[in-house]
TIVO-674954 format. One record per residue (C-alpha): residue number from 0; residue in one letter; x negated, y, z. Coordinates in steps of 0.02 Angstrom, whole numbers. Each point is the difference from the previous one (the first is absolute). Example, Ala and Ser with C-alpha at 12.3 -4.5 7.8 and 13.67 -1.06 7.14 Angstrom:
2
{0; a; {-615; -225; 390}}
{1; s; {-69; 172; -33}}
This chain:
74
{0; m; {1118; -623; 582}}
{1; p; {-65; 51; 174}}
{2; k; {-103; 141; 45}}
{3; k; {-176; 4; 32}}
{4; e; {-43; 12; 175}}
{5; r; {-88; 192; 23}}
{6; k; {-132; 29; 125}}
{7; r; {-1; 160; 77}}
{8; l; {-152; 109; 21}}
{9; q; {-15; 163; 91}}
{10; v; {-152; 115; -32}}
{11; v; {-17; 178; 47}}
{12; i; {-78; 110; -155}}
{13; s; {-41; 160; -13}}
{14; d; {121; 148; -81}}
{15; e; {-140; 4; -164}}
{16; q; {40; -169; -31}}
{17; d; {168; -2; 46}}
{18; a; {-8; 131; -157}}
{19; l; {-100; -127; -109}}
{20; l; {147; -122; 16}}
{21; t; {142; 125; -37}}
{22; r; {-90; 32; -153}}
{23; t; {-26; -145; -46}}
{24; a; {165; -79; 24}}
{25; y; {80; 176; -103}}
{26; e; {-127; -19; -133}}
{27; l; {26; -214; -15}}
{28; s; {186; 51; 11}}
{29; s; {134; 56; -149}}
{30; p; {164; 34; -20}}
{31; e; {62; -210; -31}}
{32; r; {-92; -28; 195}}
{33; l; {-60; 84; 138}}
{34; i; {-168; -58; 87}}
{35; s; {-16; -18; 178}}
{36; k; {-156; 44; 90}}
{37; s; {-1; -176; 74}}
{38; e; {-4; -61; -193}}
{39; v; {-156; 102; -3}}
{40; v; {-91; -78; 132}}
{41; r; {69; -177; -57}}
{42; l; {-54; 41; -178}}
{43; a; {-193; 61; 88}}
{44; i; {-12; -158; 93}}
{45; e; {23; -125; -144}}
{46; k; {-85; 122; -114}}
{47; i; {-164; -15; 120}}
{48; a; {11; -191; 59}}
{49; r; {5; -40; -215}}
{50; e; {-149; 110; -1}}
{51; l; {-105; -84; 109}}
{52; g; {50; -183; -34}}
{53; e; {-95; 49; -167}}
{54; g; {-123; 70; 82}}
{55; e; {26; 171; -71}}
{56; n; {-41; 172; 101}}
{57; i; {-40; -74; 167}}
{58; e; {-143; 119; 28}}
{59; e; {105; 162; -43}}
{60; y; {133; -66; 121}}
{61; r; {-114; -6; 130}}
{62; a; {-99; 161; -37}}
{63; i; {201; 89; -6}}
{64; l; {-13; -105; 191}}
{65; e; {-153; 63; 64}}
{66; t; {32; 184; -65}}
{67; e; {166; 47; 20}}
{68; d; {83; 11; 175}}
{69; l; {97; -139; -25}}
{70; s; {-28; -93; 156}}
{71; d; {121; -57; 120}}
{72; e; {-119; 64; 148}}
{73; p; {57; 183; 48}}
């Protein structure tokens, strides 16, 4: 079975966001399987896309984007 083609995305994140990724990966990991920060990001993308597709949490995500410093602008 051929491997799925994956695209690379590079983003700049804060130290706080990196710490959140690290902590989340650690909490999702088990002795049998370590979870990477990349897997956490892919999981978050899937979760947000699924929720938006179902019409859930749209206003909550918009509010987070407006109030948190998550913009790409310096």
